[in-house]
DOMIGU-31689 format. One record per residue: residue number from 0; x, y, z of N, C-alpha, C in turn. Coordinates in Angstrom, 1 decimal, always signed. Example, Ala and Ser with C-alpha at 12.3 -4.5 7.8 and 13.67 -1.06 7.14 Angstrom:
REM DOMIGU-31689
num|n_xx|n_yy|n_zz|ca_xx|ca_yy|ca_zz|c_xx|c_yy|c_zz
0|+13.2|-5.7|+7.8|+12.3|-4.5|+7.8|+13.2|-3.3|+7.8
1|+12.8|-2.2|+7.1|+13.7|-1.1|+7.1|+12.9|+0.0|+7.9
//
This chain:
REM DOMIGU-31689
num|n_xx|n_yy|n_zz|ca_xx|ca_yy|ca_zz|c_xx|c_yy|c_zz
0|+103.9|+143.7|+248.9|+103.7|+142.8|+247.7|+105.0|+142.5|+247.0
1|+106.0|+143.5|+247.1|+107.2|+143.3|+246.4|+108.0|+142.1|+247.0
2|+107.9|+141.9|+248.3|+108.5|+140.7|+248.9|+107.9|+139.4|+248.4
3|+106.6|+139.4|+248.4|+105.9|+138.2|+247.9|+106.3|+137.8|+246.5
4|+106.4|+138.8|+245.6|+106.8|+138.6|+244.2|+108.2|+138.1|+244.2
5|+109.1|+138.7|+244.9|+110.5|+138.3|+244.9|+110.7|+136.9|+245.5
6|+109.9|+136.5|+246.5|+110.0|+135.1|+247.0|+109.6|+134.1|+245.9
7|+108.6|+134.5|+245.1|+108.1|+133.6|+244.1|+109.1|+133.5|+242.9
8|+109.8|+134.6|+242.6|+110.6|+134.6|+241.4|+112.1|+134.3|+241.6
9|+112.7|+134.6|+242.8|+114.1|+134.5|+243.0|+114.5|+133.5|+244.0
10|+115.3|+132.5|+243.6|+115.9|+131.5|+244.5|+116.7|+132.2|+245.6
11|+117.5|+133.1|+245.2|+118.4|+133.8|+246.1|+117.7|+134.5|+247.3
12|+116.5|+135.1|+246.9|+115.7|+135.8|+247.9|+115.1|+134.7|+248.9
13|+114.6|+133.6|+248.4|+114.1|+132.6|+249.2|+115.1|+132.1|+250.2
14|+116.3|+131.8|+249.7|+117.3|+131.2|+250.6|+117.9|+132.3|+251.5
15|+118.0|+133.5|+251.0|+118.4|+134.6|+251.9|+117.5|+134.8|+253.1
16|+116.2|+134.7|+252.8|+115.2|+134.9|+253.9|+114.8|+133.6|+254.6
17|+115.2|+132.5|+254.0|+114.8|+131.2|+254.5|+113.3|+131.1|+254.6
18|+112.6|+131.5|+253.5|+111.2|+131.5|+253.4|+110.7|+131.2|+252.0
19|+109.5|+130.7|+251.8|+109.0|+130.4|+250.5|+107.5|+130.6|+250.5
20|+106.9|+130.5|+249.3|+105.5|+130.8|+249.1|+104.7|+129.5|+248.8
21|+103.6|+129.4|+249.5|+102.7|+128.3|+249.3|+101.4|+128.8|+248.7
22|+100.9|+128.2|+247.6|+99.7|+128.7|+246.9|+98.5|+127.7|+247.0
23|+97.4|+128.3|+247.4|+96.1|+127.5|+247.4|+95.7|+127.1|+248.8
24|+94.4|+126.9|+249.0|+93.9|+126.6|+250.3|+94.4|+125.3|+250.8
25|+94.4|+124.3|+249.9|+94.8|+122.9|+250.4|+96.2|+122.9|+250.9
26|+97.2|+123.5|+250.1|+98.6|+123.5|+250.5|+98.8|+124.3|+251.8
27|+98.1|+125.4|+251.9|+98.2|+126.2|+253.1|+97.7|+125.4|+254.3
28|+96.6|+124.8|+254.1|+96.0|+123.9|+255.2|+97.0|+122.8|+255.6
29|+97.6|+122.2|+254.6|+98.6|+121.2|+254.8|+99.8|+121.7|+255.6
30|+100.2|+122.9|+255.3|+101.3|+123.6|+256.0|+100.9|+123.8|+257.5
31|+99.7|+124.2|+257.7|+99.3|+124.4|+259.1|+99.2|+123.1|+259.9
32|+98.8|+122.0|+259.2|+98.7|+120.8|+259.9|+100.0|+120.1|+260.1
33|+101.1|+120.5|+259.4|+102.4|+119.9|+259.4|+103.0|+119.7|+260.8
34|+103.1|+120.7|+261.7|+102.7|+122.1|+261.4|+103.9|+122.9|+261.0
35|+103.7|+123.8|+260.0|+104.7|+124.8|+259.6|+104.3|+126.2|+260.2
36|+105.2|+127.0|+260.5|+104.9|+128.3|+261.1|+104.5|+129.3|+260.0
37|+103.3|+129.2|+259.6|+102.8|+130.2|+258.5|+103.0|+131.6|+259.1
38|+103.7|+132.4|+258.3|+104.1|+133.7|+258.7|+103.0|+134.7|+258.3
39|+102.5|+134.6|+257.1|+101.4|+135.6|+256.7|+100.6|+134.9|+255.5
40|+99.4|+135.4|+255.4|+98.4|+134.9|+254.4|+97.9|+136.0|+253.6
41|+97.9|+135.9|+252.3|+97.4|+136.9|+251.3|+96.2|+136.4|+250.6
42|+95.2|+137.2|+250.5|+93.9|+136.8|+249.9|+93.6|+137.6|+248.7
43|+93.1|+137.0|+247.7|+92.6|+137.8|+246.5|+91.4|+138.5|+247.0
44|+91.1|+139.6|+246.3|+89.9|+140.5|+246.7|+88.7|+139.7|+246.6
45|+87.9|+139.7|+247.7|+86.6|+139.0|+247.7|+86.6|+137.5|+248.0
46|+87.8|+136.9|+248.1|+87.9|+135.5|+248.3|+87.5|+135.1|+249.7
47|+87.6|+136.0|+250.7|+87.2|+135.7|+252.1|+85.7|+135.2|+252.2
48|+84.9|+135.6|+251.2|+83.5|+135.1|+251.2|+83.4|+133.6|+251.0
49|+84.4|+133.0|+250.4|+84.3|+131.6|+250.2|+84.5|+130.8|+251.5
50|+83.6|+129.9|+251.8|+83.6|+129.2|+253.1|+85.0|+128.5|+253.4
51|+85.6|+127.9|+252.4|+86.9|+127.3|+252.6|+88.0|+128.3|+253.0
52|+88.0|+129.4|+252.3|+88.9|+130.4|+252.6|+88.7|+131.1|+253.9
53|+87.4|+131.3|+254.2|+87.1|+131.8|+255.6|+87.5|+130.9|+256.7
54|+87.3|+129.6|+256.5|+87.8|+128.7|+257.6|+89.3|+128.7|+257.7
55|+90.0|+128.8|+256.5|+91.5|+128.9|+256.6|+91.9|+130.1|+257.3
56|+91.3|+131.2|+257.0|+91.6|+132.5|+257.7|+91.5|+132.3|+259.2
57|+90.5|+131.6|+259.7|+90.3|+131.4|+261.1|+91.5|+130.6|+261.6
58|+91.9|+129.6|+260.9|+93.1|+128.7|+261.3|+94.3|+129.6|+261.4
59|+94.5|+130.4|+260.4|+95.7|+131.2|+260.4|+95.7|+132.2|+261.5
60|+94.6|+132.8|+261.8|+94.5|+133.7|+263.0|+94.8|+133.0|+264.3
61|+94.4|+131.8|+264.4|+94.7|+131.0|+265.6|+96.2|+130.8|+265.9
62|+97.0|+130.7|+264.8|+98.4|+130.5|+265.0|+99.2|+131.9|+265.1
63|+98.4|+133.0|+265.1|+99.0|+134.3|+265.2|+99.6|+134.9|+264.0
64|+99.3|+134.3|+262.8|+99.9|+134.9|+261.6|+99.0|+136.0|+261.1
65|+99.6|+136.9|+260.3|+98.9|+138.0|+259.7|+98.2|+137.7|+258.4
66|+97.0|+138.3|+258.2|+96.2|+138.1|+257.0|+96.0|+139.4|+256.3
67|+96.3|+139.4|+255.0|+96.1|+140.6|+254.2|+95.2|+140.3|+253.0
68|+94.1|+141.1|+252.9|+93.3|+141.0|+251.7|+93.7|+142.1|+250.7
69|+94.0|+141.6|+249.5|+94.6|+142.5|+248.5|+93.6|+143.2|+247.6
70|+94.0|+144.2|+247.0|+93.1|+145.0|+246.1|+92.9|+144.1|+244.8
71|+91.9|+144.5|+244.1|+91.5|+143.7|+242.9|+92.7|+143.6|+241.9
72|+93.0|+142.4|+241.4|+94.0|+142.2|+240.4|+95.5|+142.1|+240.9
73|+95.7|+142.4|+242.2|+97.1|+142.4|+242.7|+97.6|+141.0|+242.7
74|+96.9|+140.0|+243.3|+97.4|+138.7|+243.3|+97.6|+138.1|+242.0
75|+96.8|+138.5|+241.0|+97.0|+138.0|+239.6|+98.3|+138.5|+239.1
76|+98.7|+139.7|+239.4|+100.0|+140.3|+238.9|+101.2|+139.6|+239.6
77|+101.0|+139.2|+240.8|+102.1|+138.6|+241.5|+102.3|+137.2|+241.2
78|+101.3|+136.4|+241.0|+101.3|+135.0|+240.9|+102.2|+134.5|+239.8
79|+102.7|+133.2|+240.0|+103.5|+132.6|+239.0|+102.7|+131.8|+238.0
80|+101.4|+131.7|+238.2|+100.5|+130.9|+237.3|+99.6|+131.7|+236.5
81|+99.1|+131.2|+235.4|+98.1|+131.9|+234.6|+96.8|+132.1|+235.3
82|+96.3|+131.1|+236.0|+95.1|+131.2|+236.8|+95.5|+130.9|+238.3
83|+95.8|+132.0|+239.0|+96.3|+131.8|+240.4|+95.3|+131.4|+241.4
84|+95.7|+130.7|+242.4|+94.9|+130.4|+243.5|+94.5|+131.6|+244.3
85|+93.4|+131.6|+245.0|+92.9|+132.8|+245.7|+93.6|+133.2|+246.9
86|+94.5|+132.2|+247.4|+95.3|+132.5|+248.6|+96.8|+132.1|+248.4
87|+97.6|+132.9|+249.1|+99.1|+132.5|+249.1|+99.5|+132.7|+250.6
88|+100.5|+132.0|+251.0|+101.1|+132.1|+252.3|+102.6|+132.1|+252.2
89|+103.2|+132.9|+253.1|+104.7|+132.8|+253.3|+105.0|+131.9|+254.4
90|+105.9|+131.0|+254.2|+106.2|+129.9|+255.2|+107.7|+129.8|+255.3
91|+108.2|+129.6|+256.6|+109.6|+129.4|+256.7|+110.1|+128.1|+256.1
92|+111.3|+128.0|+255.6|+111.8|+126.8|+255.1|+111.9|+125.7|+256.1
93|+111.9|+124.4|+255.6|+111.6|+123.3|+256.5|+112.7|+122.3|+256.7
94|+113.8|+122.5|+255.9|+114.8|+121.4|+255.8|+115.5|+121.1|+257.2
95|+116.0|+119.9|+257.3|+116.6|+119.4|+258.5|+118.1|+119.0|+258.3
96|+118.8|+118.9|+259.4|+120.2|+118.4|+259.3|+120.3|+117.0|+258.8
97|+121.5|+116.6|+258.2|+121.7|+115.3|+257.7|+121.6|+114.2|+258.8
98|+121.9|+114.6|+260.0|+121.9|+113.6|+261.1|+120.4|+113.2|+261.4
99|+119.4|+113.9|+260.8|+118.0|+113.5|+261.0|+117.7|+112.2|+260.4
100|+118.5|+111.7|+259.5|+118.2|+110.5|+258.8|+118.7|+109.2|+259.5
101|+119.3|+109.4|+260.6|+119.8|+108.3|+261.4|+118.7|+107.3|+261.7
102|+119.0|+106.0|+261.5|+118.1|+104.9|+261.8|+117.0|+104.7|+260.9
103|+117.0|+105.3|+259.7|+116.0|+105.1|+258.7|+116.2|+103.8|+257.9
104|+115.2|+103.5|+257.0|+115.2|+102.3|+256.2|+115.5|+102.7|+254.7
105|+114.9|+103.9|+254.3|+115.0|+104.3|+252.9|+115.1|+105.8|+252.9
106|+116.2|+106.3|+252.3|+116.2|+107.8|+252.0|+116.5|+107.9|+250.5
107|+115.9|+109.0|+249.9|+116.1|+109.2|+248.5|+117.1|+110.4|+248.4
108|+118.1|+110.2|+247.5|+119.1|+111.3|+247.3|+119.0|+111.8|+245.9
109|+118.7|+113.1|+245.8|+118.5|+113.7|+244.5|+119.8|+114.5|+244.2
110|+120.5|+114.0|+243.1|+121.8|+114.5|+242.7|+121.6|+115.3|+241.5
111|+121.5|+116.6|+241.6|+121.5|+117.5|+240.4|+120.2|+117.4|+239.6
112|+119.0|+117.1|+240.2|+117.8|+117.2|+239.5|+117.5|+118.6|+239.1
113|+117.0|+118.8|+237.8|+116.9|+120.2|+237.4|+115.4|+120.6|+237.1
114|+114.5|+119.7|+236.9|+113.2|+120.1|+236.6|+112.3|+120.2|+237.8
115|+111.6|+121.3|+238.0|+110.8|+121.5|+239.3|+109.6|+120.5|+239.3
116|+109.1|+120.1|+238.2|+108.0|+119.2|+238.2|+108.5|+117.8|+238.7
117|+109.6|+117.4|+238.2|+110.2|+116.1|+238.7|+110.5|+116.2|+240.1
118|+111.0|+117.4|+240.6|+111.3|+117.6|+242.0|+110.1|+117.3|+242.9
119|+109.0|+117.9|+242.5|+107.8|+117.7|+243.2|+107.3|+116.3|+243.2
120|+107.4|+115.6|+242.0|+107.0|+114.2|+241.9|+107.9|+113.3|+242.8
121|+109.2|+113.6|+242.9|+110.1|+112.8|+243.7|+109.7|+112.9|+245.2
122|+109.4|+114.1|+245.6|+109.0|+114.4|+247.0|+107.6|+113.7|+247.3
123|+106.7|+113.7|+246.3|+105.4|+113.1|+246.5|+105.5|+111.6|+246.5
124|+106.4|+111.0|+245.6|+106.6|+109.6|+245.6|+107.2|+109.1|+246.9
125|+108.3|+109.8|+247.3|+109.0|+109.4|+248.6|+108.0|+109.4|+249.7
126|+107.2|+110.5|+249.8|+106.2|+110.6|+250.9|+105.2|+109.4|+250.9
127|+104.7|+109.2|+249.7|+103.7|+108.1|+249.5|+104.2|+106.8|+249.9
128|+105.5|+106.5|+249.6|+106.1|+105.2|+249.9|+106.7|+105.2|+251.3
129|+106.5|+106.2|+252.1|+107.0|+106.2|+253.5|+108.5|+106.2|+253.6
130|+109.2|+106.9|+252.6|+110.6|+107.1|+252.8|+110.9|+107.9|+254.0
131|+112.1|+107.7|+254.6|+112.4|+108.4|+255.8|+112.9|+109.8|+255.6
132|+113.4|+110.1|+254.4|+113.9|+111.5|+254.1|+114.2|+111.6|+252.6
133|+114.3|+112.8|+252.2|+114.8|+113.1|+250.8|+116.0|+114.1|+251.0
134|+117.1|+113.7|+250.4|+118.3|+114.5|+250.5|+118.5|+115.2|+249.2
135|+118.5|+116.6|+249.2|+118.6|+117.4|+248.1|+120.0|+117.9|+247.9
136|+120.7|+117.5|+246.9|+122.1|+117.7|+246.8|+122.6|+118.4|+245.5
137|+123.8|+119.0|+245.5|+124.4|+119.5|+244.3|+123.7|+120.8|+243.8
138|+123.7|+120.9|+242.5|+123.2|+122.1|+241.9|+121.7|+121.8|+241.4
139|+121.0|+121.2|+242.2|+119.6|+120.8|+241.9|+118.7|+122.0|+241.9
140|+117.6|+121.8|+241.2|+116.5|+122.8|+241.2|+116.1|+123.1|+242.7
141|+115.7|+124.3|+243.0|+115.3|+124.6|+244.3|+114.0|+123.9|+244.7
142|+114.1|+123.1|+245.8|+112.8|+122.3|+246.1|+111.7|+123.3|+246.6
143|+112.1|+124.6|+246.9|+111.1|+125.5|+247.3|+110.6|+126.4|+246.1
144|+111.1|+126.0|+244.9|+110.6|+126.7|+243.7|+109.0|+126.5|+243.6
145|+108.3|+127.6|+243.3|+106.8|+127.5|+243.3|+106.3|+126.3|+242.5
146|+106.8|+125.9|+241.4|+106.3|+124.8|+240.6|+106.6|+123.5|+241.4
147|+107.8|+123.4|+242.0|+108.1|+122.2|+242.7|+107.2|+122.0|+244.0
148|+106.9|+123.2|+244.6|+106.0|+123.1|+245.8|+104.6|+122.7|+245.4
149|+104.1|+123.2|+244.3|+102.8|+122.8|+243.8|+102.8|+121.3|+243.4
150|+103.9|+120.9|+242.7|+104.0|+119.5|+242.2|+104.1|+118.5|+243.4
151|+104.6|+118.9|+244.5|+104.8|+118.0|+245.6|+103.4|+117.7|+246.3
152|+102.4|+118.5|+246.0|+101.0|+118.3|+246.5|+101.0|+118.2|+248.0
153|+101.8|+118.9|+248.7|+101.8|+118.9|+250.2|+102.9|+118.0|+250.8
154|+103.5|+117.1|+249.9|+104.5|+116.2|+250.5|+105.7|+116.9|+251.0
155|+106.0|+118.1|+250.5|+107.1|+118.9|+251.1|+107.0|+119.1|+252.6
156|+105.7|+119.0|+253.1|+105.5|+119.2|+254.5|+105.4|+117.9|+255.3
157|+105.5|+116.8|+254.6|+105.4|+115.5|+255.2|+106.7|+114.7|+255.3
158|+107.5|+114.7|+254.2|+108.7|+113.9|+254.2|+109.9|+114.8|+254.7
159|+110.7|+114.4|+255.6|+111.8|+115.2|+256.0|+112.8|+115.6|+254.8
160|+113.1|+116.8|+254.7|+114.0|+117.3|+253.6|+115.3|+117.7|+254.2
161|+116.4|+117.2|+253.6|+117.8|+117.5|+254.0|+118.4|+118.1|+252.8
162|+119.0|+119.3|+252.9|+119.7|+120.0|+251.8|+121.2|+119.9|+252.0
163|+121.9|+119.4|+251.0|+123.3|+119.2|+251.1|+124.0|+119.9|+250.0
164|+125.2|+120.5|+250.2|+125.9|+121.2|+249.1|+126.5|+120.2|+248.2
165|+127.2|+119.2|+248.7|+128.0|+118.3|+247.8|+127.4|+116.9|+247.9
166|+127.1|+116.3|+246.8|+126.5|+115.0|+246.8|+127.4|+113.9|+247.4
167|+128.7|+113.9|+247.0|+129.6|+112.9|+247.5|+129.8|+113.0|+249.0
168|+129.8|+114.2|+249.6|+129.9|+114.3|+251.0|+128.7|+113.7|+251.7
169|+127.5|+113.9|+251.1|+126.3|+113.4|+251.7|+126.3|+111.9|+251.6
170|+126.8|+111.3|+250.5|+126.8|+109.9|+250.4|+127.8|+109.2|+251.4
171|+128.9|+109.9|+251.6|+129.9|+109.4|+252.6|+129.3|+109.4|+254.0
172|+128.5|+110.5|+254.4|+127.8|+110.5|+255.7|+126.8|+109.4|+255.7
173|+126.0|+109.2|+254.6|+125.0|+108.2|+254.6|+125.6|+106.8|+254.9
174|+126.8|+106.5|+254.3|+127.5|+105.3|+254.6|+127.9|+105.1|+256.0
175|+128.3|+106.2|+256.6|+128.7|+106.2|+258.0|+127.5|+106.0|+258.9
176|+126.3|+106.4|+258.4|+125.1|+106.2|+259.2|+124.5|+104.8|+258.9
177|+125.1|+104.0|+258.1|+124.7|+102.6|+257.9|+123.8|+102.3|+256.7
178|+123.8|+103.3|+255.7|+123.0|+103.1|+254.5|+123.8|+102.5|+253.4
179|+123.3|+101.5|+252.7|+123.8|+101.0|+251.4|+123.4|+102.1|+250.4
180|+124.3|+102.4|+249.5|+124.1|+103.5|+248.5|+123.9|+102.9|+247.1
181|+122.7|+102.9|+246.6|+122.3|+102.4|+245.3|+121.9|+103.5|+244.3
182|+122.6|+103.5|+243.2|+122.3|+104.5|+242.2|+121.3|+104.0|+241.2
183|+120.3|+104.7|+240.8|+119.3|+104.3|+239.8|+119.9|+104.7|+238.4
184|+120.0|+103.6|+237.6|+120.6|+103.8|+236.2|+119.6|+103.2|+235.2
185|+119.6|+103.7|+234.0|+118.6|+103.2|+233.0|+118.9|+101.8|+232.6
186|+120.2|+101.4|+232.5|+120.6|+100.1|+232.1|+121.8|+99.6|+232.9
187|+121.9|+98.3|+233.0|+123.2|+97.7|+233.5|+123.2|+97.5|+235.0
188|+122.2|+98.0|+235.7|+122.1|+97.8|+237.2|+121.4|+96.5|+237.5
189|+121.4|+96.1|+238.8|+120.6|+95.0|+239.2|+119.1|+95.2|+239.1
190|+118.4|+94.2|+238.7|+117.0|+94.3|+238.5|+116.4|+94.7|+239.9
191|+115.6|+95.8|+239.9|+115.1|+96.3|+241.1|+114.3|+95.3|+241.9
192|+113.6|+94.4|+241.3|+112.8|+93.4|+241.9|+113.6|+92.3|+242.6
193|+114.9|+92.2|+242.3|+115.8|+91.3|+242.9|+116.6|+91.8|+244.0
194|+116.5|+93.1|+244.2|+117.2|+93.8|+245.3|+116.6|+93.5|+246.6
195|+117.3|+93.3|+247.7|+116.8|+93.2|+249.0|+116.7|+94.6|+249.6
196|+115.5|+95.1|+249.6|+115.2|+96.5|+250.1|+115.0|+96.6|+251.6
197|+115.2|+95.4|+252.3|+115.1|+95.5|+253.7|+116.4|+96.1|+254.3
198|+117.4|+96.1|+253.5|+118.7|+96.7|+254.0|+118.5|+98.2|+253.9
199|+118.9|+99.0|+255.0|+118.8|+100.4|+254.9|+119.5|+101.0|+253.7
200|+118.8|+101.7|+252.9|+119.3|+102.1|+251.6|+119.1|+103.6|+251.3
201|+120.2|+104.2|+250.7|+120.1|+105.5|+250.1|+120.0|+105.3|+248.6
202|+118.8|+105.6|+248.1|+118.5|+105.5|+246.7|+118.9|+106.8|+246.0
203|+119.9|+106.8|+245.1|+120.5|+108.0|+244.5|+119.9|+108.2|+243.0
204|+119.3|+109.3|+242.8|+118.7|+109.7|+241.5|+119.5|+110.8|+240.9
205|+119.9|+110.6|+239.6|+120.7|+111.6|+238.9|+120.0|+112.6|+238.1
206|+120.8|+113.4|+237.4|+120.2|+114.4|+236.5|+119.4|+113.8|+235.4
207|+118.3|+114.5|+235.0|+117.4|+113.9|+234.0|+118.1|+113.6|+232.7
208|+119.0|+114.4|+232.3|+119.7|+114.2|+231.0|+121.0|+113.4|+231.0
209|+121.8|+113.7|+232.1|+123.1|+113.1|+232.2|+123.2|+111.9|+233.1
210|+122.2|+111.7|+233.9|+122.3|+110.6|+234.9|+123.2|+110.9|+236.0
211|+123.9|+109.9|+236.5|+124.8|+110.0|+237.7|+126.2|+110.3|+237.2
212|+126.9|+111.4|+237.7|+128.2|+111.6|+237.3|+129.2|+110.6|+237.8
213|+130.4|+110.6|+237.2|+131.4|+109.6|+237.6|+131.8|+109.6|+239.1
214|+131.9|+110.9|+239.6|+132.3|+111.0|+241.0|+131.3|+110.5|+242.0
215|+130.0|+110.5|+241.6|+128.9|+109.9|+242.4|+128.9|+108.4|+242.3
216|+129.1|+107.9|+241.1|+129.1|+106.5|+240.9|+130.3|+105.8|+241.7
217|+131.3|+106.6|+241.8|+132.5|+106.0|+242.6|+132.2|+105.8|+244.1
218|+131.1|+106.5|+244.6|+130.8|+106.4|+246.0|+129.7|+105.4|+246.2
219|+129.2|+104.8|+245.1|+128.0|+103.9|+245.3|+128.5|+102.5|+245.7
220|+127.5|+101.8|+246.3|+127.8|+100.3|+246.7|+127.1|+99.4|+245.6
221|+126.3|+100.0|+244.7|+125.7|+99.2|+243.7|+124.8|+100.1|+242.8
222|+124.3|+99.5|+241.8|+123.4|+100.2|+240.9|+122.1|+99.4|+240.7
223|+121.0|+100.1|+240.4|+119.7|+99.4|+240.3|+119.0|+99.9|+239.0
224|+118.3|+99.0|+238.3|+117.7|+99.3|+237.1|+116.2|+98.8|+237.1
225|+115.3|+99.6|+236.5|+114.0|+99.1|+236.2|+114.0|+98.6|+234.8
226|+113.9|+97.3|+234.6|+113.9|+96.7|+233.2|+112.7|+97.2|+232.4
227|+113.0|+97.6|+231.1|+111.9|+98.1|+230.3|+111.6|+97.1|+229.1
228|+110.4|+96.8|+228.9|+110.1|+95.8|+227.8|+109.8|+96.5|+226.5
229|+109.5|+97.8|+226.6|+109.2|+98.5|+225.3|+110.4|+99.2|+224.8
230|+110.1|+100.2|+223.9|+111.2|+100.9|+223.2|+111.6|+102.2|+223.8
231|+111.1|+102.6|+224.9|+111.4|+103.9|+225.5|+112.9|+103.9|+225.9
232|+113.6|+105.0|+225.7|+115.0|+105.1|+226.1|+115.2|+105.0|+227.6
233|+114.3|+105.6|+228.3|+114.5|+105.6|+229.8|+113.2|+106.1|+230.4
234|+113.1|+105.9|+231.7|+111.9|+106.4|+232.5|+112.2|+107.8|+233.0
235|+111.1|+108.5|+233.1|+111.1|+109.8|+233.8|+111.6|+109.6|+235.2
236|+112.5|+110.5|+235.7|+113.1|+110.2|+237.0|+112.0|+110.2|+238.2
237|+111.0|+110.9|+238.0|+109.9|+110.8|+239.0|+109.2|+109.5|+239.0
238|+109.0|+109.0|+237.8|+108.3|+107.6|+237.7|+109.3|+106.6|+238.2
239|+110.5|+106.6|+237.9|+111.5|+105.7|+238.4|+111.6|+105.7|+239.9
240|+111.6|+106.9|+240.5|+111.6|+107.0|+241.9|+110.4|+106.3|+242.5
241|+109.2|+106.5|+242.0|+108.0|+105.9|+242.5|+108.1|+104.4|+242.4
242|+108.5|+103.8|+241.3|+108.6|+102.4|+241.2|+109.6|+101.8|+242.2
243|+110.7|+102.4|+242.4|+111.7|+101.9|+243.3|+111.3|+102.0|+244.7
244|+110.8|+103.2|+245.1|+110.3|+103.4|+246.5|+109.2|+102.4|+246.8
245|+108.3|+102.2|+245.9|+107.2|+101.3|+246.2|+107.6|+99.8|+246.2
246|+108.6|+99.5|+245.5|+109.1|+98.1|+245.7|+109.7|+97.9|+247.0
247|+110.4|+99.0|+247.5|+111.0|+98.9|+248.9|+109.9|+98.8|+249.9
248|+108.8|+99.6|+249.7|+107.6|+99.5|+250.6|+107.0|+98.1|+250.5
249|+106.8|+97.6|+249.3|+106.2|+96.3|+249.2|+106.9|+95.2|+249.9
250|+108.3|+95.2|+249.8|+109.1|+94.2|+250.5|+109.0|+94.4|+252.0
251|+109.0|+95.6|+252.5|+108.9|+95.9|+253.9|+107.5|+95.4|+254.5
252|+106.5|+95.4|+253.7|+105.2|+94.9|+254.1|+105.0|+93.4|+254.2
253|+106.0|+92.7|+253.6|+106.0|+91.2|+253.6|+106.7|+90.7|+254.8
254|+106.1|+90.0|+255.7|+106.7|+89.5|+256.9|+108.0|+88.7|+256.7
255|+108.1|+88.0|+255.6|+109.2|+87.1|+255.3|+110.3|+87.8|+254.5
256|+110.1|+89.1|+254.1|+111.1|+89.8|+253.3|+110.9|+89.4|+251.9
257|+111.9|+89.8|+251.0|+111.7|+89.7|+249.6|+111.8|+88.2|+249.2
//
């Protein structure tokens, strides 16, 4: 149980072991369908009597993973939430090399996002809009953070994830692979509805508070803005990601283009 607790609490442990924790029957089932190589499953005491949990245990046994039923109260002491799910699984990390985005139409580049809830929302929005990949760059929040995993609602297992140390290096490679690089900014960019999203595009999202740093802006081919009619200072980065990704999807679904 010490390992499970450390994987939930410490980024360095997750990355050192290249593994993370998935919580809840739905997310574990999504991991199995991905398929991700579920390593082990942990059950709260008595939860195996639930039909959904019992069916999940059978699936986990079929892939050769280990199943552990815990003593009363143990899962509650380990979990990162006030009301924990009755099951947790340890899963190997899923990220892919940058070359995996070759030939795509839309990739989302996260440059220094810090909030795990936003991280999960970006993954979920990119997945829902059929983005080809999400590039996770810089000193961003860990995409395998338990809150980010929960907020992704399973999309972490659907959309290819590429982890890059340096944002500018990733953008240069994206340009070499044929992507136009557009940075999302609160003001001053081209109206998102006027952009031709049929062009292969790397959509770059900045830090929630500071936006895109100067060195990242220097690598961009353009900037894009969602015009706001009200008095809000800016949009949440996850909301902005959803709007921009779905505009790209909308245009791709039109036979004649934008």
